[in-house]
C-alpha positions as protocol buffer text, in pm:
chain_id: "A"
residue {
  index: 1
  type: MET
  ca { x: -18 y: 223 z: 3677 }
}
residue {
  index: 2
  type: LYS
  ca { x: 15 y: -54 z: 3427 }
}
residue {
  index: 3
  type: LYS
  ca { x: -341 y: -60 z: 3344 }
}
residue {
  index: 4
  type: ILE
  ca { x: -316 y: 296 z: 3290 }
}
residue {
  index: 5
  type: ILE
  ca { x: -65 y: 285 z: 3056 }
}
residue {
  index: 6
  type: ILE
  ca { x: -232 y: 10 z: 2873 }
}
residue {
  index: 7
  type: ILE
  ca { x: -552 y: 218 z: 2869 }
}
residue {
  index: 8
  type: MET
  ca { x: -355 y: 524 z: 2746 }
}
residue {
  index: 9
  type: LEU
  ca { x: -207 y: 326 z: 2446 }
}
residue {
  index: 10
  type: LEU
  ca { x: -549 y: 176 z: 2337 }
}
residue {
  index: 11
  type: LEU
  ca { x: -703 y: 520 z: 2314 }
}
residue {
  index: 12
  type: ILE
  ca { x: -424 y: 657 z: 2108 }
}
residue {
  index: 13
  type: SER
  ca { x: -464 y: 347 z: 1882 }
}
residue {
  index: 14
  type: PHE
  ca { x: -835 y: 423 z: 1838 }
}
residue {
  index: 15
  type: THR
  ca { x: -813 y: 782 z: 1805 }
}
residue {
  index: 16
  type: ASN
  ca { x: -543 y: 727 z: 1496 }
}
residue {
  index: 17
  type: CYS
  ca { x: -768 y: 459 z: 1356 }
}
residue {
  index: 18
  type: LYS
  ca { x: -1085 y: 676 z: 1310 }
}
residue {
  index: 19
  type: ASP
  ca { x: -883 y: 882 z: 1047 }
}
residue {
  index: 20
  type: TYR
  ca { x: -896 y: 585 z: 807 }
}
residue {
  index: 21
  type: ASN
  ca { x: -1105 y: 668 z: 523 }
}
residue {
  index: 22
  type: PRO
  ca { x: -1037 y: 441 z: 240 }
}
residue {
  index: 23
  type: LYS
  ca { x: -1060 y: 629 z: -135 }
}
residue {
  index: 24
  type: LYS
  ca { x: -1103 y: 496 z: -453 }
}
residue {
  index: 25
  type: PHE
  ca { x: -738 y: 434 z: -676 }
}
residue {
  index: 26
  type: GLU
  ca { x: -677 y: 707 z: -904 }
}
residue {
  index: 27
  type: SER
  ca { x: -348 y: 687 z: -1086 }
}
residue {
  index: 28
  type: VAL
  ca { x: -290 y: 1060 z: -1120 }
}
residue {
  index: 29
  type: LYS
  ca { x: -353 y: 1119 z: -757 }
}
residue {
  index: 30
  type: TRP
  ca { x: -139 y: 817 z: -657 }
}
residue {
  index: 31
  type: LYS
  ca { x: 171 y: 942 z: -837 }
}
residue {
  index: 32
  type: ASN
  ca { x: 152 y: 1249 z: -643 }
}
residue {
  index: 33
  type: ALA
  ca { x: 28 y: 1133 z: -321 }
}
residue {
  index: 34
  type: SER
  ca { x: 208 y: 1097 z: 37 }
}
residue {
  index: 35
  type: PRO
  ca { x: 293 y: 742 z: 163 }
}
residue {
  index: 36
  type: ARG
  ca { x: -37 y: 822 z: 391 }
}
residue {
  index: 37
  type: GLU
  ca { x: -241 y: 947 z: 109 }
}
residue {
  index: 38
  type: LYS
  ca { x: -133 y: 628 z: -106 }
}
residue {
  index: 39
  type: GLY
  ca { x: -245 y: 426 z: 185 }
}
residue {
  index: 40
  type: LEU
  ca { x: -604 y: 537 z: 151 }
}
residue {
  index: 41
  type: MET
  ca { x: -611 y: 396 z: -177 }
}
residue {
  index: 42
  type: ALA
  ca { x: -408 y: 83 z: -131 }
}
residue {
  index: 43
  type: SER
  ca { x: -676 y: -137 z: -31 }
}
residue {
  index: 44
  type: ASP
  ca { x: -896 y: -40 z: -345 }
}
residue {
  index: 45
  type: LEU
  ca { x: -581 y: -85 z: -556 }
}
residue {
  index: 46
  type: VAL
  ca { x: -533 y: -458 z: -441 }
}
residue {
  index: 47
  type: GLU
  ca { x: -885 y: -557 z: -390 }
}
residue {
  index: 48
  type: SER
  ca { x: -951 y: -421 z: -755 }
}
residue {
  index: 49
  type: LYS
  ca { x: -705 y: -656 z: -888 }
}
residue {
  index: 50
  type: ILE
  ca { x: -590 y: -378 z: -1094 }
}
residue {
  index: 51
  type: LEU
  ca { x: -229 y: -455 z: -1126 }
}
residue {
  index: 52
  type: ILE
  ca { x: -288 y: -839 z: -1208 }
}
residue {
  index: 53
  type: GLY
  ca { x: -186 y: -905 z: -1554 }
}
residue {
  index: 54
  type: LYS
  ca { x: -6 y: -590 z: -1628 }
}
residue {
  index: 55
  type: SER
  ca { x: 377 y: -559 z: -1714 }
}
residue {
  index: 56
  type: LYS
  ca { x: 642 y: -384 z: -1546 }
}
residue {
  index: 57
  type: THR
  ca { x: 606 y: -88 z: -1786 }
}
residue {
  index: 58
  type: GLU
  ca { x: 202 y: -69 z: -1716 }
}
residue {
  index: 59
  type: ILE
  ca { x: 245 y: -51 z: -1363 }
}
residue {
  index: 60
  type: LEU
  ca { x: 521 y: 191 z: -1359 }
}
residue {
  index: 61
  type: GLU
  ca { x: 308 y: 407 z: -1547 }
}
residue {
  index: 62
  type: LEU
  ca { x: -6 y: 354 z: -1326 }
}
residue {
  index: 63
  type: ILE
  ca { x: 147 y: 396 z: -976 }
}
residue {
  index: 64
  type: GLY
  ca { x: 526 y: 539 z: -1048 }
}
residue {
  index: 65
  type: LYS
  ca { x: 846 y: 403 z: -946 }
}
residue {
  index: 66
  type: PRO
  ca { x: 886 y: 159 z: -641 }
}
residue {
  index: 67
  type: LYS
  ca { x: 1085 y: 221 z: -335 }
}
residue {
  index: 68
  type: ASP
  ca { x: 1276 y: -111 z: -395 }
}
residue {
  index: 69
  type: SER
  ca { x: 1259 y: -386 z: -672 }
}
residue {
  index: 70
  type: SER
  ca { x: 1418 y: -700 z: -811 }
}
residue {
  index: 71
  type: ASN
  ca { x: 1360 y: -914 z: -1122 }
}
residue {
  index: 72
  type: ILE
  ca { x: 1027 y: -1057 z: -974 }
}
residue {
  index: 73
  type: ASN
  ca { x: 899 y: -800 z: -721 }
}
residue {
  index: 74
  type: PHE
  ca { x: 831 y: -432 z: -687 }
}
residue {
  index: 75
  type: HIS
  ca { x: 800 y: -272 z: -320 }
}
residue {
  index: 76
  type: TYR
  ca { x: 617 y: 56 z: -253 }
}
residue {
  index: 77
  type: LEU
  ca { x: 582 y: 238 z: 96 }
}
residue {
  index: 78
  type: ILE
  ca { x: 229 y: 237 z: 247 }
}
residue {
  index: 79
  type: GLU
  ca { x: 138 y: 429 z: 525 }
}
residue {
  index: 80
  type: PHE
  ca { x: -203 y: 380 z: 697 }
}
residue {
  index: 81
  type: GLY
  ca { x: -129 y: 656 z: 968 }
}
residue {
  index: 82
  type: TYR
  ca { x: -208 y: 436 z: 1245 }
}
residue {
  index: 83
  type: MET
  ca { x: 79 y: 193 z: 1270 }
}
residue {
  index: 84
  type: ALA
  ca { x: 417 y: 122 z: 1121 }
}
residue {
  index: 85
  type: PRO
  ca { x: 437 y: 159 z: 746 }
}
residue {
  index: 86
  type: PHE
  ca { x: 340 y: -117 z: 532 }
}
residue {
  index: 87
  type: HIS
  ca { x: 460 y: -225 z: 167 }
}
residue {
  index: 88
  type: LEU
  ca { x: 257 y: -282 z: -157 }
}
residue {
  index: 89
  type: ASP
  ca { x: 442 y: -582 z: -263 }
}
residue {
  index: 90
  type: ILE
  ca { x: 378 y: -672 z: -650 }
}
residue {
  index: 91
  type: THR
  ca { x: 500 y: -1031 z: -773 }
}
residue {
  index: 92
  type: PHE
  ca { x: 573 y: -1088 z: -1152 }
}
residue {
  index: 93
  type: ASP
  ca { x: 572 y: -1401 z: -1324 }
}
residue {
  index: 94
  type: LYS
  ca { x: 935 y: -1506 z: -1427 }
}
residue {
  index: 95
  type: GLU
  ca { x: 850 y: -1613 z: -1801 }
}
residue {
  index: 96
  type: ASN
  ca { x: 619 y: -1329 z: -1910 }
}
residue {
  index: 97
  type: ASN
  ca { x: 709 y: -1061 z: -1666 }
}
residue {
  index: 98
  type: LYS
  ca { x: 319 y: -972 z: -1573 }
}
residue {
  index: 99
  type: ALA
  ca { x: 193 y: -908 z: -1232 }
}
residue {
  index: 100
  type: ILE
  ca { x: 45 y: -1214 z: -1063 }
}
residue {
  index: 101
  type: ASN
  ca { x: 9 y: -1089 z: -723 }
}
residue {
  index: 102
  type: ALA
  ca { x: -47 y: -765 z: -539 }
}
residue {
  index: 103
  type: ILE
  ca { x: -79 y: -770 z: -151 }
}
residue {
  index: 104
  type: LEU
  ca { x: -28 y: -514 z: 142 }
}
residue {
  index: 105
  type: LEU
  ca { x: 248 y: -648 z: 380 }
}
residue {
  index: 106
  type: ASP
  ca { x: 330 y: -505 z: 715 }
}
């Protein structure tokens, strides 16, 4: 019985993973997208380093208001559709308030 449950969970996981089709980041689409749609653009957003060197104001213009923020971080909810939501975490330099890092965290 335990093996059957494990096999079923694996099949469900693989079924949900097949729908992941990454998309190129587009600011207009991002701002109006669901967390799942943002998930399809998140990898390109991080890997392209579009946000690095941008001010908080510039980032707000590009991707909108974060779910949560602090003096040195913005956090955005990201959903890939096959696991718990991720967060896009943008870290800012304390001195010049420019983005120095953008990563996806689970």
